[in-house]
C-alpha positions as CSV (number, residue, x, y, z in Angstrom):
1,M,-47.8,132.2,1.6
2,D,-50.3,130.0,3.5
3,E,-51.5,131.9,6.6
4,K,-51.4,128.7,8.4
5,I,-47.7,128.3,7.9
6,L,-47.2,132.1,9.0
7,R,-49.2,131.3,12.1
8,E,-47.1,128.3,12.8
9,E,-43.7,130.3,12.4
10,L,-44.9,132.8,15.0
11,K,-46.2,130.0,17.4
12,I,-42.6,128.5,17.2
13,L,-40.9,131.7,17.7
14,E,-43.1,132.3,20.7
15,E,-42.2,128.9,22.0
16,T,-38.5,129.4,21.4
17,Y,-38.2,132.9,22.8
18,P,-40.9,133.1,25.6
19,D,-38.9,135.7,27.6
20,A,-37.4,137.6,24.6
21,S,-36.7,141.2,25.9
22,P,-34.5,144.3,25.0
23,Q,-30.7,143.9,25.5
24,L,-30.2,147.7,26.0
25,T,-29.5,148.8,29.4
26,F,-31.6,151.7,30.7
27,A,-33.3,153.1,33.7
28,S,-35.7,155.8,32.2
29,P,-37.4,156.6,29.0
30,F,-34.7,159.1,28.3
31,E,-31.9,156.7,28.8
32,L,-33.6,154.3,26.6
33,L,-34.0,157.1,23.8
34,I,-30.3,157.8,24.1
35,A,-29.4,154.2,23.9
36,V,-31.6,153.4,20.8
37,I,-30.1,156.5,19.0
38,L,-26.5,155.2,19.8
39,S,-27.5,151.7,18.6
40,A,-27.9,152.8,15.0
41,Q,-25.1,150.7,13.1
42,C,-23.7,149.6,16.4
43,T,-24.4,146.4,18.6
44,D,-26.4,146.7,21.8
45,K,-23.4,145.1,23.7
46,R,-21.1,148.1,22.8
47,V,-23.8,150.6,23.5
48,N,-24.3,149.2,26.9
49,L,-20.4,149.6,27.5
50,V,-20.5,153.2,26.4
51,T,-23.7,154.1,28.3
52,Q,-22.1,152.7,31.6
53,S,-19.7,155.7,31.4
54,L,-22.2,158.2,29.9
55,F,-25.3,157.7,32.1
56,P,-23.6,158.1,35.5
57,I,-22.7,161.8,34.5
58,A,-25.3,162.5,32.0
59,N,-28.6,160.7,31.9
60,T,-31.2,163.6,31.7
61,P,-31.8,166.3,29.1
62,E,-30.1,169.0,31.4
63,K,-27.0,167.0,32.2
64,I,-26.6,166.4,28.5
65,L,-26.6,169.9,27.7
66,R,-24.3,170.7,30.7
67,L,-21.9,168.0,29.3
68,G,-21.8,169.7,25.9
69,Q,-21.6,168.2,22.6
70,V,-17.7,168.0,22.3
71,K,-17.4,165.9,25.5
72,L,-20.5,163.9,24.5
73,E,-19.0,163.2,21.1
74,E,-15.8,161.9,22.8
75,I,-17.7,159.5,25.2
76,I,-19.8,157.9,22.5
77,R,-17.2,157.6,19.8
78,P,-16.8,153.8,20.2
79,C,-20.6,153.6,19.0
80,G,-19.6,155.1,15.6
81,L,-21.1,158.1,13.8
82,S,-20.4,160.1,17.0
83,K,-20.6,163.4,15.4
84,S,-24.1,163.1,14.2
85,K,-25.4,161.1,17.2
86,S,-24.0,163.7,19.5
87,K,-25.6,166.5,17.6
88,H,-28.9,164.7,17.6
89,I,-28.8,163.9,21.2
90,V,-28.1,167.5,22.2
91,E,-30.7,168.9,19.8
92,S,-33.2,166.4,21.1
93,S,-32.3,167.3,24.7
94,K,-33.0,170.9,24.1
95,I,-36.5,170.2,22.5
96,L,-37.4,167.9,25.3
97,L,-36.7,170.7,27.9
98,E,-38.2,173.4,25.8
99,S,-41.4,171.5,24.8
100,F,-42.0,168.6,27.0
101,G,-40.6,169.8,30.5
102,G,-37.6,167.5,30.0
103,Q,-39.8,164.3,29.7
104,V,-39.7,161.9,26.9
105,P,-43.2,161.9,25.1
106,S,-45.1,158.7,24.9
107,D,-46.8,159.8,21.7
108,F,-45.3,158.3,18.5
109,D,-45.8,161.3,16.3
110,E,-44.1,163.6,18.9
111,L,-41.1,161.1,19.2
112,I,-40.6,161.0,15.4
113,K,-40.2,164.8,15.3
114,L,-37.1,164.7,17.5
115,P,-33.6,164.9,15.7
116,G,-32.1,161.5,15.0
117,V,-35.3,159.7,15.8
118,G,-36.9,157.5,13.0
119,R,-39.7,155.1,12.8
120,K,-37.6,152.4,14.5
121,T,-36.3,154.4,17.4
122,A,-39.9,155.8,18.0
123,N,-41.6,152.3,17.9
124,V,-38.7,151.0,20.4
125,V,-39.3,153.8,22.9
126,T,-43.1,153.8,22.8
127,S,-43.0,150.0,23.0
128,V,-40.5,149.4,25.6
129,A,-40.6,152.6,27.7
130,F,-44.5,153.2,27.6
131,K,-45.8,149.6,26.9
132,N,-47.7,150.6,23.8
133,P,-48.0,147.8,21.0
134,A,-45.4,148.6,18.3
135,I,-43.1,146.7,15.8
136,A,-39.8,148.3,15.4
137,V,-38.3,147.1,12.1
138,D,-34.4,147.0,12.5
139,T,-32.0,145.0,10.3
140,H,-32.8,141.8,12.0
141,V,-36.8,142.1,11.9
142,F,-36.6,143.4,8.2
143,R,-34.3,140.2,7.2
144,L,-36.5,137.7,9.0
145,A,-39.8,139.0,7.9
146,N,-38.6,138.7,4.2
147,R,-37.0,135.3,4.7
148,L,-39.8,133.8,6.5
149,K,-42.3,135.6,4.3
150,L,-44.2,136.8,7.3
151,A,-44.2,140.3,5.6
152,E,-42.2,140.8,2.4
153,G,-41.4,144.3,1.5
154,K,-38.6,146.5,0.0
155,T,-38.7,149.0,2.9
156,P,-38.9,148.9,6.7
157,L,-42.3,150.7,6.5
158,E,-43.6,148.0,4.1
159,V,-42.5,145.3,6.4
160,E,-43.9,147.0,9.4
161,R,-47.4,147.3,7.9
162,G,-47.1,143.8,6.8
163,L,-46.3,142.4,10.2
164,Q,-48.9,144.5,11.7
165,K,-51.5,142.7,9.6
166,I,-50.4,139.1,10.4
167,I,-49.5,139.6,14.0
168,P,-52.3,140.5,16.8
169,R,-51.7,143.9,18.1
170,E,-51.3,142.7,21.6
171,K,-48.2,140.7,20.4
172,W,-46.6,143.2,18.3
173,S,-44.0,144.2,20.9
174,A,-43.3,140.5,22.0
175,N,-42.8,139.3,18.4
176,H,-40.6,142.2,17.6
177,H,-38.2,141.1,20.3
178,R,-38.5,137.3,19.3
179,L,-37.6,138.0,15.7
180,I,-34.5,140.2,16.9
181,W,-33.4,137.3,19.2
182,H,-33.8,134.9,16.2
183,G,-32.0,136.9,14.0
184,R,-29.1,137.3,16.4
185,E,-28.8,133.8,17.5
186,I,-29.8,131.7,14.3
187,C,-31.1,133.5,11.3
188,R,-28.0,135.6,10.7
189,A,-27.4,137.8,7.7
190,R,-24.5,135.7,6.6
191,N,-24.2,131.9,7.2
192,P,-27.6,131.3,8.9
193,K,-27.7,128.4,11.2
194,C,-30.6,126.5,9.3
195,S,-29.4,123.1,10.4
196,V,-30.3,123.9,14.1
197,C,-33.3,126.4,13.5
198,P,-36.6,125.4,15.0
199,L,-38.2,126.8,12.0
200,K,-36.3,124.6,9.5
201,K,-39.1,122.3,8.4
202,I,-41.6,125.2,7.3
203,C,-39.2,128.1,6.5
204,P,-39.5,129.0,2.8
205,S,-35.8,129.9,2.8
206,S,-34.3,127.0,4.8
207,T,-31.2,125.4,3.3
208,A,-31.3,122.5,5.9
């Protein structure tokens, strides 16, 4: 696809969502880490409702371990996959205490070693909590990158690498958020709102 059109797509997204930012509620890198783990196959809105109950009583690795996996699983059940998520959160809390003094590391390679932390989660944490340029490929980013042909790929890693090539490094994080907002508001998985999309005139997948 013509690189000029790709640049125009990014420009329109920047103009449409100039202040795009994360929707998860958090007050520390650890809270963000937990929130992103909980967000797997769950909406940010539901995660925020759950963490409103969780964080006042357990928002550090020490407090998570004192709470225990059984109680944690009960609290986070509305997020789905509560058994595996609670296990990962407890195991990650132990590692953070044993190896990082209870602090969440800012290094991507260290983050991705934590249980339940894949590339998407590590990229979100390093980008949002530590302000390091990163592109986290969730379902929205994956879908839009392919639909807009910004970066076509069959896997999140392929899309991530492709987006890194077309987007200037200093704009990686901002464009990640813009793609997510556009995916939630207009370019939905089912019944995308092509008729009101600001990209409809240049989008290769538009039905408008």
